[in-house]
C-alpha positions in Angstrom: 1.2 24.9 8.2 4.0 23.0 9.3 3.7 19.2 9.4 5.6 17.8 11.7 7.4 14.1 10.9 5.0 11.4 12.5 7.2 9.6 15.1 6.7 5.7 14.9 5.4 5.5 11.4 5.3 1.7 10.8 6.5 0.3 7.5 4.4 -1.0 5.0 4.8 -4.4 5.0 5.7 -4.8 1.6 8.8 -3.0 2.4 10.6 -5.7 4.6 12.4 -8.7 3.6 11.6 -11.9 6.0 14.7 -14.4 5.9 13.9 -18.3 6.8 17.7 -19.9 8.4 16.7 -23.7 7.5 18.5 -26.8 6.6 17.3 -29.6 4.7 15.1 -32.5 6.3 13.9 -30.3 9.2 10.7 -30.8 10.2 10.4 -27.3 12.3 11.8 -26.0 8.9 9.7 -27.3 6.5 6.4 -25.8 9.2 8.4 -22.1 10.1 8.0 -22.0 5.5 4.4 -22.6 5.6 3.8 -19.9 8.2 6.1 -17.6 6.2 5.1 -18.4 2.8 1.4 -17.6 4.4 2.5 -14.3 6.0 4.1 -12.8 3.5 1.6 -13.7 0.8 -1.4 -12.3 2.6 0.7 -9.0 3.8 2.7 -8.5 0.5 6.5 -8.8 2.0 9.1 -10.7 0.3 10.6 -13.2 1.7 14.4 -15.6 1.2 15.7 -18.9 2.2 19.2 -19.3 3.4 20.8 -23.0 4.1 22.5 -23.4 7.3 24.3 -26.3 5.6 25.7 -24.2 3.2 27.2 -21.2 5.2 29.5 -21.6 8.0 28.8 -17.9 9.5 25.3 -19.1 9.6 25.9 -22.6 10.9 28.0 -20.6 13.8 25.7 -18.6 14.9 22.4 -20.3 14.9 23.1 -24.0 14.3 21.2 -24.6 18.0 18.2 -22.7 16.7 17.2 -23.9 13.4 15.2 -22.3 12.1 15.7 -18.9 12.7 13.7 -15.9 11.4 14.9 -12.9 10.7 13.2 -9.8 9.5 15.0 -6.9 7.9 18.1 -9.3 9.1 17.6 -9.0 13.0 16.9 -12.4 14.5 13.2 -12.4 14.9 12.0 -15.5 16.3 13.6 -19.3 16.0 12.2 -22.9 16.4 8.6 -22.5 16.3 6.9 -19.9 14.0 3.9 -17.8 15.6 1.5 -16.5 12.8 -0.1 -13.7 14.8 3.6 -12.5 15.9 5.1 -12.2 12.6 2.2 -10.6 11.3 2.3 -7.8 14.0 6.1 -7.5 13.3 5.7 -7.2 9.6 3.4 -4.6 10.5 -0.1 -6.3 9.4 
């Protein structure tokens, strides 16, 4: 019996990395951090934070959208992070 590969197979949430691009003193960044921390802990996904004030390329690309959320390096959201949308994007 031949098994065909499943198309559109969802990745395990733990296989994803969420990146929060933030800056110090940003209340929206604080809110985003809380959502990301909770959703990633719930699903087992890893996350990291990058400080836009320490990286000129991130500053150039994202300054007007802070906070920005990336999933596996691709932009997912900015300004406000919806926990349901993030959970769905991570496969949870």
